[in-house]
C-alpha positions in Angstrom: 264.4 193.0 118.6 262.7 196.4 118.5 259.5 196.6 116.6 259.2 199.0 113.8 257.2 202.2 114.0 257.1 202.1 117.8 259.7 204.5 119.3 258.2 207.7 120.7 261.5 209.5 120.3 261.5 208.9 116.5 257.9 210.0 116.2 258.7 213.2 118.1 261.7 213.8 115.8 259.3 213.5 112.8 256.9 216.0 114.4 259.8 218.3 115.3 261.0 218.2 111.6 257.5 219.1 110.4 257.3 222.0 112.9 260.7 223.3 111.9 259.8 223.1 108.2 256.6 225.2 108.7 258.2 227.9 110.9 259.1 230.2 108.0 255.4 230.1 107.0 254.2 230.7 110.6 256.6 233.7 111.2 256.4 235.1 107.7 260.0 234.5 106.9 259.6 232.8 103.6 261.2 235.7 101.8 264.4 235.4 103.8 266.4 232.8 101.7 269.0 231.5 104.1 266.6 231.5 107.1 263.8 229.8 105.3 266.0 227.2 103.5 267.7 226.3 106.8 264.3 225.5 108.2 263.1 223.7 105.1 266.3 221.5 104.7 266.7 220.9 108.5 263.1 220.0 108.9 263.0 217.7 105.9 266.2 216.0 107.1 264.8 215.5 110.6 261.6 214.0 109.1 263.6 211.6 106.9 265.9 210.6 109.7 263.0 210.0 112.1 261.0 208.0 109.6 264.1 206.0 108.7 264.7 205.3 112.4 261.1 204.2 112.8 261.2 201.9 109.8 264.5 200.3 110.7 265.1 200.6 114.5 268.0 198.2 114.4 270.0 200.5 112.2 271.5 202.6 115.0 273.4 205.0 112.8 270.1 206.7 112.0 270.0 207.9 115.6 273.5 209.3 115.2 272.3 211.0 112.0 269.5 212.7 114.0 272.1 213.9 116.5 274.3 215.3 113.7 271.4 217.0 112.0 270.4 218.5 115.4 273.9 220.0 115.8 273.8 221.4 112.3 270.4 223.0 112.8 271.6 224.4 116.1 274.7 226.0 114.7 273.1 227.3 111.5 272.0 230.7 112.9 275.6 231.4 113.9 277.2 230.2 110.7 274.6 231.8 108.4 274.4 234.9 110.4 270.7 235.1 111.3 271.0 235.2 115.1 269.4 238.7 115.0 266.2 237.2 113.6 265.4 235.9 117.0 262.1 234.0 116.3 263.8 231.9 113.5 267.1 231.5 115.4 265.3 230.3 118.5 263.3 227.9 116.4 266.6 226.4 115.1 268.2 226.3 118.5 265.2 224.6 120.2 264.8 222.1 117.3 268.5 221.4 117.3 268.7 220.8 121.1 265.6 218.6 121.0 266.9 216.6 118.1 270.2 215.9 119.9 268.3 215.0 123.1 265.9 212.7 121.3 268.6 210.9 119.3 270.9 210.7 122.3 268.1 209.3 124.5 267.7 206.3 122.1 271.5 205.8 121.8 271.8 206.0 125.6 268.8 203.6 126.2 270.3 201.1 123.8 273.5 201.1 125.8 275.4 197.9 125.2 272.7 196.4 123.0 273.9 198.2 119.9 274.9 196.1 116.9 276.2 197.1 113.5 273.5 197.1 110.8 273.3 193.7 109.2 274.7 191.7 112.2 272.4 189.4 114.1 
């Protein structure tokens, strides 16, 4: 059984979420609604998913949630049309790729050991 609050991938996801959340402040993009809100919501969701994974490491669907959030953050600049704002688009692309890699590394490392939540 995996101990809670131990996986480095989940801690990194939490830090990644915080960094994504503060990027509009760092780059002065708080006045750009779609751009800023993408970072706020994506960052907050990554923090929540990372903390949830840390607190309940046996609930493997949280890792899949991190992967889905990462994909959504990655495609947001294309869907919302802010690929021209390169500093914010790159922030989303990098955060999205890292979230997918971090969540995927946990899923991959668990391999055949996965169980549905609640089963023992």
